[in-house]
N, C-alpha and C positions, 0 to 999 in steps of 0.2 A: 504494500500500500504506500503510495507516494504522499509525501507531506504536501498538503494543499498549497502552502506558501511557495513550494517549488514549481507548482503548475502555473507558470507565468511566462512572460518574455522579458528578458533583461535588455533594456535599451542600451545602446552603445556597447554591447558585449564585445570584449576583446579590442576596443578602441583605445588608443593612447589619449591622454588628456589634451595634447595639442590638437588632435583631430576633432575632439569634442568642442574645444574652444573655437576652432575654425568653423565648425558647423553653426554654432550659435552666432558667430560674427556674420556669417552669410545670412542666417535667418533674420537677425536684427536689421541688416542692410535691406533685405527684401521688404520687411515691415516698414522701414523708413521710406523706401520708394513708394510703397502702397499708400502710406499716410500723406506724402507730398502730393501724389496724384489725386487723392481724395480732397485735399485742401484746394487744389487748382479747380477741381470740379465744383466744389461749393462756392468758391470765389466767382466762378462763371455764373452760377445760378443767382448769386446775390447781385449781379450786375443787371438782372432782369427787373421788371417792374413788380410791385406787390400784387398779390392774388388773394381773393377772398376765401380760397380753399383751406387756409390755415385756421382750422377750428374743428370742434367735435372730433378730436383726435382719437379718442377711445373707440367711438362708434366706427370711425373710418378704419381703424386698425382691425377691429373685429370683422368687418365686411371684407377687407383685403385678405385676412387670414382664411376666411371661408372660401373665397374665390381661388386662392392658391391651393388650399387643401383639396378642393374638389376638382381643380383643373378644368372648371366649367368652360372658361373662355377658350381654352386650348383644344378641348375635345370638339367644340362646336364646328361642324361642317368638315372636320378633318380628324376623324377618330384615331386613325393609326398614328399620325404624328402626335396627337394629344396624349395617347397612351404611352408612346415611346418617351415623350418628354416627361411624363409622370414617373416612368421607371427611372430615368436619369435623375430627375429632381429628388425624389424620395430616397434613392440610393445615395446620392450626394449628401443629403441631410444626415442620414445615418452615419456615413463615413466621417462627416464633419464633427458630429457629436462624439463619435469614437475617438477621433484625434484630440478633440477638446478635453475629453475625460483623461486621456493619457497625459496631456499637458498639465491638467489640473493636479493629478497625483504627483507626477515626476518633478514639476517645477514649482509647485506651490504647497500642497498639503504635506507631502513627505518631508521636504527640507525644513518647513516652518513648524509643522505640528506632529510630525512622525506618523501621519495617517497613511495607511497602505491598504488599498482595496482591490487592486488589479491582480487577482490571483484566484486559484481554486475555481469553484463553480461560476463565479461572476466572470472570470477570465474566459472560461470555456464557452459560455453563452455569448459573451462579447465577441469571441472569435467566430462563432457560427453565424451570428447576425451580420457581422461586417463582411464575412466571406460571401454571403448571399447578396448583400448590398453591392459589393464590388462586381459580382457577376451580373446583377441587374443593370448596373451602370454601363458595363461593356456591351451588353446586349442592346440596350437603348441607343448607345452611340453607334454601334454597327448598323442598326436600322437607319439612323439619320444619315450615315454615310451612303448607304445603299440608295436611300431616297434622293439624296442630292446628286449622286453620280449617275445612277442608272434609270431613274424614273423620268428624267428630263422634264420636270414640271415647269411650265411657262412662268409661274409666279416666282420661281427661284432663278430666273434669268435676269441679270442686272442690266440688260440693254435698256437704254433710256429712250423714252418716247418724246421727251421735250428737248432733245438735242439731236444733232446729225453726226454721223461718223465723220471724224476729222475735227470736230469741235474739241477744244482743249480739255473740257470736263465731260466729254461723252463716255470715256472709258471708266467703268467702275469695276474692273476686274480685281482691283485691290481688295474689294469687299469679299470676293470669292476666295482669294488667298487667305484673308483673315478668317473666314468661316472654316476652311480646311485646317489652318493652323490651330484654331480653337479645338476642333474635333480630334485632331491627331495628338495634341498635347494632353488633352483630357484622357483619351484612351490609352496613351502611353503611361500615364500615371497609374491607371488601373491595372494594366497588363504587367508593368514592372513591379507593382505591389504584390501581385500573385506570384510572379517568378521569384521575387525576393523571399516571400513566405516559403515557397517550395525549397529554395536553396538552403534556408535555415533548417528546415526539417531534415534534409539530407545531411547537412553539416553536423547536426546534433542527433543523428539517428541512434547513437549508442546511449543517449540520455533518456531513461524511461519517462521522466516527467515531461518530456517533449514528444517522443515518438509514440508512446502508448496512447496519447490523446490527439493524434494527428487528424482523426476523422471529424473532430470539431472544427477543423478548417478544411472542408471537403474539396474545394477547388485547389487549394495549395497542396493537399495530400495527393490528389490525382496527378498534379504536375510533378510532385516529388517522386512518385512511383515511376513515372515515365523517365525521369532523369536517372534513376537507379537502373532502369532497364537498358538505357543507352550507355551505361558505364560510368557515370559521374560518381566519383568517390567522395567521402566526407572531406578529405584534404582539398580536393579540387573545388568542392562546393564552398569551403571556407575562403579560398582565394577569390573565387568569382563573386562571393557575397560582398566583399569590400568595395570593388568597383561598381557593382550594381547598386549597392546602398547609396553611394555618392551620386550616381546617375539619377536614381529615383528621387533622392532628396532635393537635388538641384532643380530638376524639372518641376517638382511640387512648389518649391520656394519661388521659382521664376513665375509660375502660374499665379501665385498670390501677388507678386510684385506688379504683374501686368494688368491686374483687375481694373484699375481706374482708367487705363489707356486703351482698352480693347473691348471687344464684344462681351467679354466675361463680366463687365460691370452691369450687364442687364440683370444679373442675379439680384442686384440691389435697386437699380433704377426702375425695373419693371414692377417690382413690389411697391416701390414708392409711388409710381404712376397709378397703379391700381388703388392705392390708399387715398390719393388725392383726386380721384376721378370725380367729375361732375355728373351726377345721374341724369341731368337734363342737358348735357353737352349737345349743342347744335339745336336742340328743341327750344332752349331759352338762350338767346345771345346776350352778351353783356352790354350794358349801357356805356356810353362814353363818359368817363369821369369829368366833372365840371372843371377840374384843374388841369386836364390834359390839353396840351398845346395843339396837337394835330389829331384828327380822327384816324383811328386804325393804326396799323403797323407799317411804318416806313423804314425804320432802322431796326437792326437786330436787337438793340437795347430797348425797343418798344415792347418786345415780348415779355410776358411775365416769367417769374422764376419757374412756375409750373409748366409753362410752354416749353422752356428750355429743358426741363426734366423730361417731358414727353419726347423731345427730340432724341435724347439719349436712351430712352426706354425702348425705342423701336428696334426690333430684332431682325428686320428686313425679311420677314416671313413671306411677304407678298400677298397676304390675304386681302388687304385693302385694294391692291391693284387688280386682283382677280375679281373683286366684287364691283369695282367702279364701272358705271355705265358709260361714262365718257371714254375711259380707256378701252372698253369693249368695242366701241365703234370707231376707234382710231384717232380720237382727239389727243392733243399733245399734253395729256394729264395722266400722271400716276401719283396717287396720294403718297405712296412710299417715296417717290423721287422728290416730291415737295419737302417732305420731312427730312430726307437725307441731305438735300441741298442746304436747308436751313441749319441742320446739324453741323455740316462741314463749315458753313459760314460762321456759326457760333464758335466752333472750336478754333478757327483761325483768328477770329476777331476778339473773342472774350477770354481766351485762355492765356493770353500774353499778360505780362506784369502791368503794362500800361495800355489803356484803350487807344485804338487808332483814331484818326481824325473822323469827324462826323461823316464826311463824304465817303469814307471807306466802310461805313456801317450800313449803307443803303442796300436793302435786300431785294429791291426791284431793279430790273434791267436785263441786259444781255451779256453782262460780263460773267466771268467764272464764279460759280456759286450763287449767282442771283437767280431769282425766279421770274420767268417770262410772264408778261401780261396775258398772252394767249393761253398760258397754262391755267392761270387763276380764273379767267372767264370761261374756261371749259367746264368748270365744276357745276354740277346740278344741285349741290347741297342736299343730296338725298339721304345722307347719313349711312350709306351702305358701308363706307370705310370705317366709320366710328363704331357701328354696330358689330362688325366682325373682328375688330382689332383685339387680340388676346391680352394686350397690356394697356388698354384704355387710352391710347393716343387720340387726341381730339383734333383730327385733321380739319374738319369743317369750320369750327370757330376760328382757327388760325387763318384759313383761307379767306373767310369773310372779313376778318380784321385787316388783311392785306388788301382786300377789295375796297374797304373804306378809304384807304389811302389813295387808291387809284381813282375812285370817284371824286375825292376832294381835289385831285390834280386834273380831273377832266379826261382821264385816260380810259375811255370806254367806247363801245360801238355807238356810232351816231344814232342809230335807231333806238337803242336803249336810252341814250340821253334824251331823245325826243319823247319817249314814253314816260320817263320820270318827270319831265316838264309838264306833260299832259296830266299825269296823276296829280301833280301839285296844283294845276290850274282848275281841273274839273272834279277831282276826288275819285276818278276812276281811270283805268288804263285804256278805255275805248274812246275817250275824248267826248263822250256824250254829256248832254246837259243833265244836271242832278235831278231835274224834274222828271226825266225819263227812266229813272232807276226802277220804278215799280210799274212801268207801262205794261209789262206782261200781264199784270193783274186785271187789266181792263177787259180781257177776253173771258174772264171767269164769270160764271152765272151767280156769283155771290160776292159780297164785299169783304175785304180784309181790313181788320182794325188798324188804326194808326196808333202804335204803342206810345207815341209821344203825347197823345191826347186822352187816351183812356187806358185803364188797367187791363192787363192780360196775364194769363198764366204763363204763356210761353212766348218769348221774344225770338223771332226768326231773323237771324243775321244771314242775308242771302248771298252776298259776295258779288264781285264784278261779272265773272263769266256767266253765272247763273242768272244775272239780271239783264245783261246786255247782248250776249251772244244768242243769235236767233235759234240755233239748234238747242242750246241749253235752256232757253226760255220755255220750250215745250216740257222739258223735264221739271222745271220750276213750277209750272202750272200743275203738273201731275202731282207734285208733293203737296201743293196747296189743296188739291182735291182730296188727297188722303187725309190731311189734317182736318179738313172740313167734315168729311165723312165720319171720322172718328169722334167728332164733337169736341175737338181740342180748342180751347180758347187761346188763340194766337194772334199776333200782330206784327207789323213791320215798322222799321224806322223811316220808310219811304225815302225822300231826298235827304234825310238827316244821316243816312248811312254813307260812309266813305269807304274806300278800299281799306281792308283790314291792315294791310301793310306787311304781311308775312314775307312776300317775295321782294318787296321794296327793301326790307331790312337785310335780306340775304344777298341782294345785289351789292349792298354796302352803303346805301343812302340813308344813314342813320338819322340825319336831321329831318328828312321827309317822313321817315317812319314815325319818329316821335310826334310830329305834327298830326299824322293820321291817327295814331293810337290815342293821343290825348283828346283829340276832337271826338272820336267815337266814344271814348270813356265818358266825356262830358255829356254827350247826347244820351247814352245809355243810362247814365246816372240820374237823368231827369225823368226816366220812365219807371212805371210801377209794374213789376213782373216777378215771377218766381224763378225761372230758369231760361237759358238761351239754347236754341237749337240752330244748327247751320247745316246746309247741304254742301258746304265747301270745306274740305279737310285743311286747306291752307289757312283759312280764317279760323277754323277750329283750333289749330295748333297755337297760333299767336295769341288768340283771346284766352285760351286755357293756360298757356305757359309763360307768356311774356307781358300781357296786360297787367297782371298783379304787380309788376315792378313799377308801374305808373299809377297804381291806385285802383285798378279795375279788376276786382276778384269776383268771379261769377261761377255759378253752376252752369256748365255748358255741355251739350251732348251733340254727337254727330247724328244725323237723321236716322241712320241704320239702327242705332240703339233705341230711339224713340219708336220707330215703326215696328221693330220686333216686339217691344212691350205692348203696343196697341193690338197687334195680332194675337198675342198670348192672352190678353185681357178680353178678347172677343169684340173689341171696338172696331176692328177692321176685318169683317168676316170674308173668308176666301170662298169664292163661288166655284172655282175649278182648279185643277192641277195643270201645270204646263208641260211636264214630261220632256223638257228640252235637255239636251246634252250641253252643258255650259262649262266654262272655266272662268275663274274670277281673278282680276288683277287687284292686288292690294295697293291702294294709294300710299305713297311714302309717308305723307303727313298724318294719315289715319293709322296705318299699320306700324311701320318702323318707328315713327316719331312717338306715337301714343298708344301702341299695342292694341289697337282696335281690330283684331283679326276675326273674332268669332261672330259678331252680330250679322254681318253681311252673309256669311256662310250659313248661319242658322236660318236666315230668311229664305235663302235659296232652297234649303231642305223643305221648309214649310210650303214653298211654292211647287214642290214636286219635281224640282230639277235634279238631274244627275250631274253632280259636280266632279269634274276631273281637274286636278291641280296641275299647273305647269311646273316644270322642274324647279324654277325659281319662284318661291311663294313665301308668304308671311314675312319673317324678318329678313329673308333673302330675296324678296321681291325685286324685280328689275324696274328701275325708274322709267317713267314715260318720256323723260327728257325736258319737261316743262319747268322743273323746279329751279330755284336759285335765280329766277328772272330770265332763264334761258328761253322761255316762251316769247320773250320780247327781243331776242337776239337771233338773227338768221344763222342757220348752220352753214358751214363752208360747203361750196358746191362739190359734189362727188363724195362727200362724207356721209356714211349711213347714219340715219337718225336712230336714237335709242328706241323710239316707238316702232320703227320698222323692224328692228332687231327683235322686239317683243312679239310682233306679229308672226315672225318666222317661228318663234318658240311655240306659239299657240297653234300654228298651222299643222304641226306634227301630231296633234291630238286627233285620232281617227274619229270621224263622224261628228266633229265639233259643230254646233249650231250657233251658239251665242257666246261672244266674248263680253263678259259683264264688268262694268266699271261702277264706281260710286263717287266720282269726283268730276266736276265740270271740266277741268283742264284735261283730265284723262280722256273724256268723251271727245273733246276737240282734237287732241293729239292722235288718238287711235283711229278715229274715223278717217282722218286725213291719211294716216299711215296705211290703212286698209285699202284705200283707193290707189295709192302709189306703189304698194308692195306686190301687187299682182294676185292678192288673195281675195279680192272682192268677188262675191258669189259663193265662196266656200263657206263663209260664216258671216255673221253680222256683229257689230258692236252696239250694245244696248246699255243704257243706264239701269241700275237695279230698280229705281223708282218706276221705270216703264214696265218692267216685268211684274212688279207688285200691282200696278194699275190694271194689268191684264187679268189678274185673278180676283181683285176685290169686287164684291157684289154692289154695283151702283144702281140707283134708281135711274129713270130716264132723265135726260138733260132738263126737260121741262119741269119735272118734279123737283129736281135740285134747285132750279131757278125759283120755283114757287116757294120752296121751303126757305130759301134765302130771303 
């Protein structure tokens, strides 16, 4: 029976004091390099502007811990990569804890207090757990190597879409080399650790306290057996051990030293990014502070410390690029490239001891590291990138802030500039007189209340396209009939309603947005109502998420939620079933922005439709291309529209009859795309309201008029 205290591993066994001192000197040097790099990173972040995210730290930490522990954001839409990363991450955590425990005993508890716990059963279980962790680490890393080398995933190709071959900053192969250096150094640490463990077993094979318990280190024991088979003697193992020990130790210490300077730092920056994430990022954009000299981001120092942290958190995984509708149709935008360009710019400008001159801090333009105007205007602000980012990088708010600077400088498409002037002059993007906003209601056989003059239960905020676009006016009339049929006490703002401002704000015209928002809030504030309903998801988003910042907090619902409830309550009796084969397009501002996925689908089931989902649906829905003010900017000739791309996706559904939408802009974009894509006649584009009206049991028009 072996003495339990002999069942352990003696650190630095057979090492001379000079060798031990040298190792500690190298270790302290690595730590010093690490600490200096960390200081430079923190100094860089401190050169950014303040951010409101510094608060509720305990709740933020708990939420971040849950996200990291579940790997929820990494598994999303890429399960294999997510599970492989989880294997690497949790194995690394166990190995780190193991190393920390050894350090705790050897360098602190034993010399200071004589405490010794790393022996006997604790040591055996410690060895088994760390052996399995090391094996998991290597397996995960091998899969990541296989994925990067042999799967040829487009999202892992660093070719830039915002630059041309030959441009000085087109080549990003350096990132590819960094990725491989990271993987190889990590896997070498793991492999040399196992080989070192096996060499020790062979070297001390005649020591029962070591050899008799070798199976508690199953991977090392297996390698040791192989070494004995090929003839490695204990003496040879002892000689090999010294060189391998130094090789393994220096690689590990170099890895630690490189953390602040390389991709390895995402271990910390990604966690911090998740901790300080804004749950309403992109859904609620920040106001321009009163003391801010210029609107938006012109200089790299205009970014907040959290923005700078996000830049460093990016792991270049390419999920944002893969999800981006602008990138999918060939526009010069990759959300990843925007983040990487700003990261490179920040590292060059903000990591130096002294800040460069202001002219050298400008992030807009055509020079190396700057972001092109064409890139920023390609964004649809659909949040596909923000939704899928596993480390909570907030691409869209940064892009909108940069657009604010462009708008202030007048650097925008002439048609967009004219539209913004029209909105400012008339309160709508169609340039129509305010008195015509409710003209569609004149054709109805009943009158709609003016909510400014009499109390209503439900205030209907209609929106521009639903009010002025002839095709959408028919849908608007259809919703009014549904509300009237259900006996809902509702009213309008009539000419008192202005454009809600959602897209104006995402264009970057913050001043105009604040004028629109405050004007609407004042008008709504003078009304007596219980809740707001809107048929426009864009208006829904800004009223729900952004108006509260200006004093307008209301209960607001999208029409699909209201209609679903009315059907369930029997207030909208359905006279027939449709039996259509349909697919449903999730509007970005209802679905991805506000998680309104279920109500439209539930209604389609109630109507008797067979719903077949497109490949990209719900949080992965593909933008129609109208968001971010792009409906007011002409697409370049020869470039595919996102709406056309979406029609192609729907066309592969066998027997599809109806492409269903629930947003006025979607109806406009997709009906136009259907005509130009060559699929007209295969299926039709219909608004959900139109399908509901087909099923509702109405009286005759005369009876409705008489009742009114």
